[in-house]
Steps between C-alpha positions, in 0.01 A plus 500: 500500500554274196731279701239461772249385243745260344604368838135442593436313175818300541399393855147419379635281214755328722220419755293360207792282392558372852130425541489304171818313585350395836185386315708302248698334782172397670358365175815301440468349852137407423604336177767307684238376754269402211784294342553324834130424538487370143797274564341365821179446315675300234669289765167432669333404175788265418449332840121489471348152505411360160166362634204727574423612853313260726152649466521659151253246361307409816143594584444713810354236736774249418772764543355609837469144623857422406623822666326406823657154483840662455477797736241399754675212665609646835367841597235532239485752219279806442300567183730791422806277522336238277413770242855641502654147474296387205552833318875483561497145361334579170125514556358765268179665614304735285231587753492790737316261733802273540542572874126416565515195277796372698319537836182338364690201364688459826181516707324249271793256523488530878121448508537186284778365720773515242709729723486611864436851616510695826457859602757649737530864597231589247699344216398181321778255431477197275686169555579185313244241605632283775506137395320250718707205609 
């Protein structure tokens, strides 16, 4: 009877030890991954350009116009692509209306003839203004 109790406790404690050892192994693997991520991060920051990103100090309209000049040469570019491009290149927006502001600016530029625009398959695309020869 006593041996059964002792055996049960022994099994319980051994299971607890095995569980904790598995948890420790998993935590060590996570730490190893964190170390790798940190090393990669340091490499990336060492390779980062010394100059600020292209649109980090640019106003919205100017950034959008430049993005259309860059991206909208052949097949045109959507407002979403323009927004993603300028954000990826350093434009900082603080407004929740950033998507709407981008579309409005693009439409105004098209109305004023600064850029070209067309609607295909229900999607508006913006182009670099074709130069007259």
